[in-house]
C-alpha positions in Angstrom: 101.9 144.3 85.4 100.6 140.7 85.3 103.2 138.3 86.9 104.3 135.4 84.9 104.1 131.9 86.6 106.5 129.1 85.1 105.1 125.8 84.3 107.2 122.7 83.8 105.5 120.0 82.0 105.6 116.5 83.7 106.7 113.3 81.7 106.9 115.2 78.6 109.1 113.1 76.2 107.5 109.9 77.8 104.0 110.9 76.9 104.7 112.2 73.5 106.6 108.7 73.0 103.5 106.9 74.4 101.2 108.6 71.9 103.2 107.1 69.0 102.2 110.1 66.8 101.5 109.8 63.2 102.3 112.9 61.0 98.8 112.9 59.5 97.0 111.9 62.8 94.4 113.7 64.9 95.2 114.1 68.3 93.6 115.5 71.4 95.2 117.3 74.7 92.5 117.2 77.1 94.4 119.4 79.6 96.2 122.0 77.6 97.7 124.0 80.5 100.5 126.0 79.3 101.0 123.9 76.2 104.1 121.9 77.0 102.6 118.5 75.5 100.8 120.5 72.7 103.9 122.1 71.4 105.8 118.8 71.3 103.0 117.0 69.6 102.8 119.7 67.0 106.5 119.3 66.4 105.8 115.6 65.6 102.9 116.3 63.3 103.0 116.9 59.4 101.1 119.6 57.5 97.9 117.2 57.5 98.0 116.5 61.3 95.6 118.1 63.5 95.5 118.8 67.3 92.7 120.0 69.5 93.1 121.3 72.9 90.7 121.5 75.9 90.9 123.5 79.2 88.6 125.2 81.8 91.0 127.8 82.6 90.8 131.1 80.9 94.6 132.0 81.5 95.2 128.6 79.7 92.9 129.5 76.9 94.7 132.8 76.3 98.1 130.9 75.8 96.4 128.3 73.5 94.7 131.1 71.5 98.2 132.5 71.0 99.5 129.1 69.8 96.5 128.6 67.6 97.3 132.0 65.9 100.7 130.7 65.3 99.9 127.1 63.9 96.7 126.6 61.8 97.0 122.8 62.8 95.9 123.6 66.4 92.6 124.6 68.0 91.9 125.2 71.6 88.3 125.3 73.1 87.4 126.3 76.7 85.6 123.2 77.8 86.2 120.2 80.2 87.7 117.3 78.6 84.5 115.4 79.9 82.6 117.2 77.1 85.2 116.0 74.5 82.5 113.7 73.0 80.0 116.7 72.2 82.8 118.8 70.9 84.3 116.1 68.4 80.7 115.3 67.2 80.1 119.0 66.4 83.5 118.9 64.4 82.6 115.4 62.8 85.8 114.0 64.3 84.1 111.3 66.6 85.7 108.0 66.3 88.7 109.4 64.4 91.2 110.5 67.0 94.6 108.9 66.8 95.7 109.7 70.3 94.3 111.4 73.6 96.5 112.9 76.4 95.1 113.7 79.8 97.5 115.4 82.1 95.4 115.6 85.2 95.5 117.7 88.3 96.3 121.4 89.0 99.1 123.2 87.0 102.1 124.9 88.5 100.7 128.5 87.6 97.3 127.8 89.1 99.1 126.8 92.3 101.6 129.6 92.3 99.2 132.4 91.6 97.9 133.3 94.9 94.8 135.0 93.5 93.5 131.7 92.2 93.0 130.3 95.7 94.5 126.9 95.1 97.4 126.9 97.6 97.7 127.2 101.3 101.3 128.5 100.9 100.3 131.7 99.3 97.5 133.6 100.9 94.7 134.6 98.5 91.0 134.7 97.9 89.6 131.1 98.9 88.4 130.1 95.3 89.9 127.0 93.8 88.0 127.0 90.5 89.7 126.0 87.3 87.2 128.5 85.6 86.5 131.4 88.1 83.5 132.4 86.1 81.6 129.2 86.6 80.3 127.1 89.7 80.6 127.4 93.3 83.9 128.7 94.9 85.6 126.9 97.9 84.5 129.9 99.9 81.0 129.5 99.1 80.8 125.9 99.8 82.6 126.1 103.0 80.1 128.8 104.0 76.9 126.9 103.0 77.6 123.3 103.3 76.4 120.9 106.2 79.1 119.8 108.6 78.5 116.2 107.6 79.1 117.2 103.7 82.3 119.1 104.3 83.7 116.1 106.3 82.8 113.9 103.4 84.6 116.0 100.8 87.7 116.1 103.3 87.6 112.3 103.7 86.6 111.1 100.4 88.4 113.4 97.9 91.2 114.4 100.3 91.6 111.2 102.1 91.9 113.0 105.4 91.5 110.6 108.4 90.5 113.6 110.6 88.0 114.8 108.4 85.1 115.0 110.9 87.3 117.0 113.5 88.5 119.3 110.9 84.9 119.9 109.4 83.6 120.6 113.0 86.4 123.3 113.5 85.4 125.0 110.1 81.8 125.2 111.2 82.5 126.5 114.5 84.6 129.2 113.1 82.5 130.2 110.3 79.5 130.9 112.9 82.0 133.8 114.0 82.9 135.3 110.4 83.1 133.7 107.0 86.2 132.0 105.4 87.4 134.4 102.5 91.2 133.7 102.4 93.3 130.6 102.0 95.7 131.3 105.0 92.6 131.8 107.2 91.2 128.3 106.4 94.7 126.7 106.5 95.1 127.8 110.0 91.9 126.6 111.4 92.6 123.2 109.6 96.2 123.0 110.9 95.0 123.6 114.5 92.3 121.0 114.1 94.7 118.3 112.8 96.2 116.3 115.7 98.7 114.4 113.8 100.9 116.2 111.4 102.5 114.2 108.7 106.3 114.7 108.4 107.1 117.1 105.6 103.5 117.7 104.7 101.3 120.7 105.6 98.5 119.5 107.8 95.9 121.3 105.6 97.1 119.6 102.3 94.7 116.8 102.2 91.6 119.0 103.2 92.7 121.7 100.5 93.1 118.6 97.9 89.5 117.5 98.8 88.2 120.9 98.4 89.7 121.5 95.0 88.6 118.0 93.6 84.9 118.9 94.8 84.8 122.4 93.7 86.0 121.4 90.2 84.2 117.9 90.0 87.5 116.6 88.8 86.6 112.9 89.6 83.3 113.0 88.0 84.8 114.9 84.9 87.5 112.0 84.7 84.8 109.2 84.9 83.0 110.9 81.9 86.1 111.9 80.1 87.6 108.3 80.2 84.3 106.9 78.5 84.2 109.8 76.1 87.9 109.2 75.2 87.4 105.5 74.4 84.5 106.4 72.2 86.4 109.0 70.3 89.4 107.0 69.5 89.9 105.3 66.2 91.0 101.5 66.5 94.8 101.6 67.1 94.4 105.1 68.9 96.3 105.5 72.1 95.2 106.7 75.5 97.7 108.3 77.8 96.9 109.6 81.2 99.0 111.1 83.7 97.5 111.2 87.3 98.8 113.0 90.5 96.9 111.4 93.3 95.8 107.9 94.2 92.1 108.6 93.6 92.8 109.6 90.0 95.1 106.8 89.3 92.8 104.3 90.8 90.2 105.4 88.6 92.4 105.2 85.5 93.8 102.0 86.4 90.3 100.2 86.9 88.9 101.7 83.8 91.6 100.3 81.7 91.6 97.1 83.4 87.9 96.8 82.9 88.0 97.3 79.2 91.1 95.1 78.8 89.5 92.3 80.6 86.1 92.9 79.0 82.9 93.3 81.0 83.0 89.7 82.5 84.1 91.1 85.9 81.1 93.0 86.3 78.7 89.8 85.8 77.8 87.3 88.6 80.3 84.6 89.2 77.8 81.8 88.6 76.6 83.2 85.2 76.9 80.3 82.7 78.6 82.7 80.0 82.1 81.8 78.7 84.9 84.5 78.9 85.6 84.2 75.3 82.3 85.9 74.8 83.9 89.2 76.0 86.1 90.9 73.7 88.6 93.4 75.1 88.4 97.0 73.9 91.8 98.2 75.2 95.2 96.8 75.2 97.5 98.0 78.2 100.8 99.1 77.0 103.7 98.5 79.6 103.8 99.3 83.2 102.8 102.5 84.8 105.7 105.0 84.4 107.1 107.6 86.9 109.4 110.6 86.8 113.0 109.8 86.2 115.5 110.8 89.1 116.6 113.8 86.8 113.0 115.1 86.5 112.4 114.7 90.2 115.4 117.0 90.8 114.5 119.5 88.3 110.7 119.6 89.3 109.9 118.1 92.8 106.0 118.5 92.0 106.5 115.4 89.5 107.1 112.9 92.4 103.3 111.9 92.4 103.0 111.6 88.7 101.9 108.2 87.5 101.5 107.6 83.5 99.3 104.7 82.2 99.0 103.9 78.6 96.3 101.9 76.4 95.7 101.3 72.9 92.1 100.8 71.5 91.6 97.4 69.9 87.8 97.8 68.7 
């Protein structure tokens, strides 16, 4: 019997409100997951509304296909949201989208299913791929990468200050036998970390770095944000929920750059007036965080940050 893993959608009502859904609009859920956001979007759409969902995870796609069979207004595709531009062009929907939601990071079913290899809390195969049929697994990367590359991943994507020390421990141990299980890697990282943070597993940051690298999460986000801006109709909303500082920083800088125009990218002494730069986005409100009630119901929402912008041109 296949186990069922529960997923609690973060900032559900807040995200749907931020999209300002029109009944006849065309919307895009860039990370379908288990469909929490998509199902509520569909409840706000009329008979002429449309919703397109994206996800890499085959299990999410299975859930999405079941929803699509029930509701003809919804279609799901197994692609990264970084490829939304190509998908919309093929569907002749480019520049016609009324709202795009990107709920970043890893879902609870992915974390809780030991066989997916995302978590150090449940021992399983060291995989970490959103789509297990594509790309290089975490075990393959750890087995073949140079020590300095492993350290870079731990430091750059995991923000781990003991990255070099931990990478060295990984390379020394793999010379004896390869890493195949999450618990095995977590134990080596734990011993190599000399300063444990209170309330945090010492392998947390390194595991985050590996997951981001294996799934090219920041590269996808960079491409996806640009594609989302191009895909939106004037007045369309971009809603992004981030779960760690690297993601949120990228989203914040992207929105700020298109809010202020391109002036900030030019040399300070260039004789061009600021009025020559027209913003493409309008920032809507301040960053939003999970409420106290949501934090109690779902502790994983504690790191969620939602930013919202509207396309001006």
